[in-house]
N, C-alpha and C positions, 0 to 999 in steps of 0.2 A: 128618512131611513128607507132602505129597501125592505119591503114587507116580506121578509123571510123567503125570498124567491129562490127556488132551486131548479135549475134547468139541466136536463139530461139529454144531450144531443148524440144520437146513435146513428150509425151509418157505415156502409162498407168503405173500403179504401177509395180515396179521392172522391168522396161524395160531398165534400165541402164542409166537413165538421169543424175544422179549425177556423175557416172563414166565418161560419155561423157563430162560433164562440167569440170571435173578435167583434162581430156585429152586435152581439148581445152586450158585450162590455161597452161598446160605444153608446148603446141605448141607455145604459145605466149612468154613464158619466157625461151625457150631452148637457150643454149649458145654454138653454134658451134665455134670452134677455140678461145674460151675464150671471144668472143664478146657477148653482150647481144642482142640476136635476136631471132625471132620466127622461128621455123622449118617449112619448106614447105613440109616436109614428114609427112604423116598421122601417128599417133601413135596408131596402132592396132585398127583403127576405120575407116572402109571404108566409113561410112556415113559422118563423119566429114572430110574425106580426101579432099573433094572438097573445103573446106574453106581455103582460103589463109590467111597468117598472115605476118605481117611486124615486123620490129625490135622495141623493147621496150627500151627506154632510162633508165638509172639508176634512173632518177627522177620519171619516171612513175612507176617503180618497187617499189618505196617507197610509192606509193599512190594507193595501191590495196585495194578495199573495197569489203568485202565478207559478203553476207547476208545468213542467214538461218531462217526458220520460227519461231522456238522456241529455247530456250537455250540448251536443250539436243541435238537437231539436229545440232546446231552450233558446239558443242564440237566434234561430230563425223565428221563433214565436215572438221574442222580444222585439226584433226588428219590425215585424208586421204590426205589433201593437203600437210601437212608437210612430210608425207611419200613419196608422189609422187614427190615432189621437193627436197627431201633430206635436208629439212630445210634451203635451200639456200636463201629464200625470206621471207621478213616480210610483213604482211598484217594486216589490221584492220578487225576483224570479229565481227559481231554483229547481232542482230535481228532488225526488223523494229522499234518496240517500244523502244528497247534499243538505237537505233541510234537517234530517235527523242529526247529522253530524254538527251542523251549526247550532242547533238547539241544545244538544248535550254539552257543547263547549260553552255556550252562553250561560247556561244554568247549572254549570258544574258545581258551584257552591251548594246548591240544593242536594245534589247527589252526594257530596262530601259529607253533609250532615246525616243524610238518610242511610248511607252505607258505611259510615264511620271510616272514611278514607283519609289518607294523608293530604294535607292542604298543599297541593302543587298544581300548576297549570297542566291540563291534559295535553298529551302529545300523540298525534295520530301516526300509526305505523303504516308504511307503504307495504303492499303485498309481499315484496321481496324480503323486507325486514321481518315481517310477521312469520313467513315460512322459515327463515333462518333461525330465529329465536325459538320458535316452537319446536323445531327439530332438535335443538340442543336441550331444551327442557325435557322433551319426551324421550330422549335417546335411551335411557335405562329401560323405560317401558317397552319401547320398540324392540330393543335387543332381547329382552326376556320373552316377548310374545312371539316374535317371528324366528328367533334363533338364527340358524344358518340357511334359511330359505333364500337361495340365490336369486329366485325369480322375482322377488319383491323389490320394487323400485321405491326406496325410502322417500325420495322427494315427492313422488306422486301420492304415496300413502299419506304423508303429512298434509299435502294440499287437500286431499279428499276429506280428511278429518276436520280441517279448518273450514272447509266449505259447508260441512254439516252445521257448524256453529252459525255461519252466516244465514243459511236457509232457515234455521230455527228462529234466529233473531228477527228476520224479515216476516216470518209467518206468525209471530206472536206466540212462540212455543218456548218453554223454559229449557235450559240445558239439561235439567234432571229428567225431562221426558224423552230425550233423544234415544237412549238405549231401548226403551219400550217400543218406540216407533220402529226402530231398526229391527227389533225382534219380531214384531207383528208383520212388518212389510217384507222382510227378507228371509224370515224363517231361520233355517240352520245357518251355520257359518258360511259367510259369503266370500267367494274367491277374490272379489275386488277389495274386500276389507278383512284381511287375515288377522283380525284381533277380536277378542270377545267384546261384545257390545257394551257390557258393563265397564270394561277397561277403557273403551273409547269415551264413554260418559265421564269417567273419572279423570281422564287426561284433559278433556275439555274444561271441566270444572277447575282443575289445577291451573290450566293456562289462563282462564278468565280471571281467577283470583290473583295470580301472579302479575298479570298486566294491570289490574286495578290498583294493586298495592304500589305500583310504580307510575301510575297516571298514564298508562299506555292504552290507546284505543285502536281497535280494528273495526272494519265495517260491521262484522258480526256482533262484536261486543257493544258497539254504539247503538245498533238497532235494538238489541236486547235491553239496554239501559233505558232507551227512549220509551218503549211500550210498557215495560214492566215497572219502572219507577217514576220516570219524569212525567209521562202523560197522565199518570194516576195521582200526581202530586197536586193538592188543592191550590197551592200558591202558583204553580206553573199554569194550571188551568185558567186561573183568573187573569194572568198576564196574557195567555194565548188568545182568549176570546176578545180581550180589549185591543190587542194588536192587529188582529186580522178579521174584520167584519165582512170581507169580500174575498172570495176564492175563485180563481180560474184554474182548471186542471185539464190539460189536453192529453188525450191518449191514455186514459186511466186503465185500459186493458193491459198496460205494461207496468202497473204499480204493484208493490208488495201488499200483503194483507194488512199490515199495520198502518198503511196509508188510509185505509177505510176507517180504522179506529180514530185517527186524527180528524178526518172529515166529519165523522159522526159527532165528535165532541164539539166541533165548530158549528155544525148545523143545529145541534141541540141548543146551543147558546144563541141562536138566531141569526147566524151569518148567512148572507146570500152567497150562492154558488152556481157555477156553470161548469159542467163536465162534458167531455167528449169521449165516446167509446166506440171501438171498432170490434164487432163480434168475431170478425175473421182476422184480427190482428194478432195479439199475444205473441209478439216476436220474442219477448223475454220470458216466456213460460219455460220453467226449468232452471231459470237463473234468479229466482226469487219472486217473480211476478205471479199473481193469483187472480187472473181475469174473471173467473167465475164468481169468486167471493166479492170482488169489486163491483160486478154487475148488479148485485143486490142493492146497491145504493140507489138504483133507478126507482125503487119502490118509494123512496122518500122525495122524489123529484117529479116535476112535470116533464114528461118524455116527449121529445121532438124527434121523429123518425125521418131521416133523410133517405130518400129512395133513388132519386135521379142524380146522375153524375154531370156536373157542369162542363166537363171537358171530355173529349172522346178517348176511348181506350179499347183494347181488344176484348175486354170483358163484355162489352155490349153484344158481341157476336157469339162468344163461347161461354165463358163463365163456368157455371157448375157442370155443363156438358163436357168440357175438357177434363175436368176432375174425374167425372164418372167414367169417361173413356180410359183414362190412365189407370184407374184402380180396378175397373171391371172391363177388360178388353173384349168381352163378349158383346158389349153394347156397340152398335155401329154408329160411327160418327164421320161425316165427311168434313175433313179439315179444310179451311179456306186457304187461299194463296198467300194470305198474310203470315202463315206459318210455313217455313221452309227448312230444309235439312242440309247440313254439310256432313258427308259421311266419308270416312277413310278407314283403312285397315289399322295403321299404326297411329299412336298418339302424336308422334313428331310431325307426321303429315297433317294431322288435324290442326295442330298449332299453326303450321305454315299456311294452310288453306284458309283458316279463320282470319288470320292477319291479312292475307292477300284479298279476301273478300271485303274487309274493312277499308283497305288501301284503295281498291278500285272504286268503291262507292264514294269515298271522300274525294278522290281525284276527279271523279266524274261530276261532282257537285250534287249528288243525290242527297247527301246528309252531311252535317257538320260533325267533327269529332265529339263535341260535347253532347251530341244527341245519340251517342252510342254507349251501351254498357255491355261488358262481358261478365257474365255471372256464372259461378260454379258452386256446387255444394262444398268443395274443398280445393282451394287453389294452392298447389305446392309451389315451392321456390322455383323449380324448373319452368313450370308453365308461366309464372309471373315474369321471370327473366326473359324467356323466349318471346313472349308477346310484346313486352316493353322494348326489347332489342330490335325486333323486326319493324315495329310501328315507328319508333323514334328515328330509325335510319331513313324513313320516308317522311320525316318532318311532321309526324303526327304525335303530339304529346299524349302521354298516358298518366292518369291519376290512379295510383294503386291505393284504393280506399283503406285507410287504417292499416297500412302495411307496417306493422310493428316489428321492425328488424331488431334483433339483439344488439345492444350497444357494442358488444365485443366484436361484432362483424364489421365495424368501421375501423379502417386502418388508423385513422386519426385518433381514435380512442385508445387503441392498442399502443400507439406510440407514446401517448401521455402516461399510460400505466407503466410502460417500460421506463420512462423518465423517473417515475417515483422510486423504482427499485435502485436507481443509480444515485439518488440523493439521500434517501433514508438508509441507515445501516440495518443489517439483519434480514434483507429481502432478496439476497442473491439467488436463492433457489427458485425464484419466480421468473428468472430471466435467462435467456439463452442467446446464442449467436444470431439465430434467425430473427429474433425479436429486436436485437440491436441493429441489424442491417435495415429492417423495416423502419425503425424509429429514425435512423439517419436520413433515409430517403424522404419520409413524410415531413419531418421537421425542416429539412433544407428545401424541399420542393415548395412548401407553403410559406417559408420564412422570408424575411426581408433580405435585400441585397447586402453583401458584406460591407460595402462602403456606405456607411450611414450618411455620409455627406452628399451622396449622389442624389440628383434630382429624381431619379427613378427608384428611390429607396422604398417607396410604398408599394412597388410592384412585386409580385411573387417571383422567386428565382428557382432555377433547377440546378442547384449546385452539386448535389451528390446523386448520381444515377445508381440503379440497383447493382450494377457490376462492381463499381467502386465501393459501394456500401458493403457488399459482400466481402471484398478484400479487407476493408477496415475492420469488419466484425471478426474475420478469421485471424488477423495478425495484431490488432490493436485492442481487442477486448480481453480483459483479464477476469475470468469468472472467479467468484469467491462466495461462499455462503453468507458471509457477513458484509464484506466490502467489495463488491464487484466494481471494476474501474474501466474507464476508457483511457488507454495509454496514448501518448503523443503519436502523431502520424508518422514520425521518423522511426518508430518502432518497426514499421513495415520495411523490409530490406530494400524494396524497390519503390520507396515512397515517391520518387520522381514520376512514376507512372500515374499517380493520382491527379496531378495537375494543380495549378495554383488555386483555382476557384474551389475545388473539392477540399483541398488542404485547409484553406481559410475557413470554409464553412464548418468543417469537422472541428477545428480548433476552437471556433466560436461556441460550439455545443459544449466542449469540455470546459471552457472558461465559465459558461453559464452554470453548469452543474457545480463546479468548484465554488462559485460565488454563493449558490444556494446552500451548499454544505456549510460554508463559513457562517452564514446567517442562521442556519439551523443550530449550530453550536452556541451561538449567542442568544438563542431563544427569540429570534426576530421573525420566525415563521410560526404563527399560532397553531396551524394544523394543515393537513394535506390539501384541503380545499383551497387554501390560499396559494399553495404551491401550484396547483392545477391552473388556477386563474392567472398566476404570473406567467406560466408556460404558454398559455393561450395568447396572452397579450404580447409576449415577446416573439414567439415563433410563428404564430398564426395570425398576426396583424389584428388581433382582437376579433377575428372572425369576419372582418369586413370584405374579404375577397373569397370567401368560401361559398360553395354551393349550398342550396337550401337544406338538403338532407344532412349535410355535415354540420351546419349551424344547429339544426334540430338535435343532432346527436350530442353536440357540445353542451347545449342547454340542458338536455336531460342528464348528461354526465354530472354537471355541476349541481343541479337540483338533487340528484340522487346522492351525491357525495355529501352535500350540506345536510340533508336529512339523516344520512347514515351516521354522521358525526354527532348530530343532535341526540339521536337515540343512544349512541355509545356513551356520550357524556351523561345522559340521564341515568343509564344503568350503572355507570361507575359511581356516581354520587349515591344512588340508592343502595348499591351493594356495600359501599363503605359505611353507610349509616346503619344497615341492618345486619352486616356480617353474613350476607347470603353466600352459601357455599354451592347452591344449586347451579349457578351460572358463573362460577369463579373465573372461567376463561375470559369473560367479558371485562374482568377487572385488570387485564393485562395492560402494558404500556401502549402508547399510540401506535408503535410499529405493528403490534399484533392487530390493531384495528385496521391498519392499511392492508395487511396481509389478508385479512378476512374480506375486506372490501374488494380487493383485486380478484380473489377467488370467487366472490359472489358474481362479479361481472363475467368472469370466464365460464361460469356455469350457465351463461345465457339467460339468467333470470330477469335481467332488466332490459326493457326495450325502449326504443326511441319513439315518442309520440309526436308527430309533426304538427306544428301550428304555423300559421293560422288555419282554421278549419277550411275556409274557402281558398282555392288556388287564385293567384293573382296574375295579371298580365297575360302573356300567351299561354301560360299553363291552364288558364281558365277554360280554354277551348280544347279540352282533353277527353280522350276516351276513358270511361270509368271502368276500372278493373276491381272486382269485389267478390267475396263469398256471398252466398244467399243471405246469411245472417247479417253481414255488414250492410248489404244493399237494402234489405228491408228495414233495418234500424235507421238508416240515413234518410228514409222517406223520399228517395229520389225518383224521378220520372224521366224516361227517355223515349225517343221515337223508335229506335231499334234496340232490341235486346238479343244477345247471343248467349244461349244457355249452353255453357261449355260442359263437356263430359255428361251429355244429356242422359246416357244410359248407365251412369254410375249408380251403384246401389245406395250411395250416400244421400241421394234425393229422398229416399224413404227412411233409411236407417241412420242418417248422419247425426252425430251427437252434438247438439246445441244446448245440452242440459248438464247440470251438475249431478254428481253421484247421489242417488236416492232422492232426487228432487220431488217425484210424485208423492212421496210419503209426508211431505210438509205442506201439501195443499189442503185447504179447509174442506174440500169435497172428497178427500180420500176416504175410502170406505172403512179403513181400519183393518182390512184383511190382507192376505198375502198378495204381493204384486207379482203377477204371473207373466209368462211369455205372451199370452193372449192380450193382457193389458198393455204390454209394450207394443204389440202389433197394432192395436186399436189406437194408441196414442200416436204412433208413427203415421198412421193413415190420416188421422185428424191434422197432424202437423203438415203432411204433404198437401192436404186440401187447402189449408191456409196459405201455404207457399204459392201454390198454383193460382189461387184466386188473387192473391196480392200482386204477384208478378204480372199477371195479365192486366190488372188495373193500372200498373205502372209503366206499361208500354203502349204507345199511341198508334203504332203503324205496323211493325213487323217483328216477328220472333224467328231467330235461326236456332234450330236444334243441332248442336255440334256434337257428333258422335264418332268415336273410333271403336272398331271391333275389339281392339286389345287395349288394356290399361297400361300404365307405366310398368307394372310388374309382369306384363305379358299375359295376364288372365283375361278371359273374354268378359266383356261388359254386357250384362243382361238385366240391368235395373228396370224399375217399374216404368220409366218413361220410354223404354224401347218401343212400346206399342205406338207412341206418338211419332217416333222417328220413322218407323216402318210405314206409317199411314200417309206420309207426305213424299213428294218427289224430291230426290236429292238435287242440290244445286250443282250445275255442271262446273267441274274444276276450271280455274282460270288458266 
């Protein structure tokens, strides 16, 4: 057995914490002479060489619990562990939120007994389902509370309230305590939350109870169930300590407070553990992470402090000095040539010059695209599009990190939704002539050739161009609230102008729609998800010839639709059994569900999340484009960084936190959260950002600044002192 060893590996960004964690694991599971035992010889780590290790039994080796902060980091950590151990050991890798969700699902019968719930398998709600259902449930409360206040955005208000439940659950705070915390921290009525705090608490309790009665789980409810009921259950505790005698947890500065409760239970039971902690990390502070509270775990461990960085970075020359100069301009600092500036008057010129600087460096062989990152506190759609457009025209790929475009922004998705309105009755108000024209172009452009016997039938065709599609929509589309129809091409007086290929493609669409309507009448189409899948297979070649972003959008569309219908089916069954009147609109026929689903997507609530995480092929040699939060979360490193909009005020005051997040930290004073507290928190956040970004660049930083922002206002943010302290790059 490992003799209750607990290792706390602390260090700044890129100080080798994860590598040390892996080395420690290798020591614990080394196998001298074929026996499973840990090596007493340090593995290329003088710092960790002082840590002894004992033998691990086969049972322990089957109970290795590996944590990472987020999903992408988890994949990287798993890959490194597999390589280091040559795939000899199995382990369970997860994130804190993923672990809580899996455990609540696995031990749901215990919660059914404890909370006297209906015996049904739990179903997790996606955020878009959560917001839609909560808005319906709370509509009477919201209407009474805000009345005719036109300035209130109901969707944002609902999201803020739901986020409070998630913050409380992750912090180990009961729902009943939320109003008190809001009152103590926000004082009088808050402009961002125009509801009495007691009303907010009652709404959240109602929502939580409503979900539990139907076996529906959100992240906030799951976290609350885990710490309040499951983790305190004697039966669960006995299973937990038997299953996981060894824990590896990377970047615990990104973990919520209840993760510490979990770790302490395991440590108390004698589990061995190794943690890594970055005092200047805390990327997810404000999103549920509580790094200060997690840091206290170090008192129960042997602390290993890593001070040297194994790889070069700009932090070696600047570090804290750069932070001090940015926050306190009165301090003199001579910036090295490794920091340069690109300055323009307008933002459009800044976009062009930044792209041209990258193009010139790549073409001159100074740097590879994959060694460049463009980072900004807030990348708007215009900046993303402009940079991607200019760089790709010069054959420089761009990876827009976590660019979660709304599904409805994809024409291929809009076309499929339009198709639904033509097959199912009662959806005519959701479609117009423009949507019909777009659908005809998209489906014919992506579809198979008309002659299925042709050898080239697997190739995409371009049968209906936008002009002819517009004519067909104008003359051959018959709008109707219940039964909108596509009429024959001959309805158009000058149908001869369409051409043979266009006419045949159009008639093929009509025939397909009529065939689906016939099968719908015969109840051969179980639900709209099946119809969407049929349309993809028929018109889009099953996705085989589509671009990666379109494939990603289709995958997300089908996953979202499948989940939406699962939730709708659960609610219909539950309402039928309970005679629930509070959500009676959900008990409507399937057409109502389709209508609600289409409207959900049109509200841009659902986004496409591209997979795989790592680009493949030529796309792997791409310039990274990301917000500061996205970049820091991804733990990436580049030779060159371009800090775009360097003088934007968002570097200091950018919002990466949920509403009222400081009130749910364990070290909150319990007093009123003031403007001074906000300024102090912003400065601490800026300090972490600057230290982290410096450590993640190896060679050069470009400060990209335009005097005027997109809205025409002058940019005088906190980093303007850095911009003015360096010589601008001469325009190309």
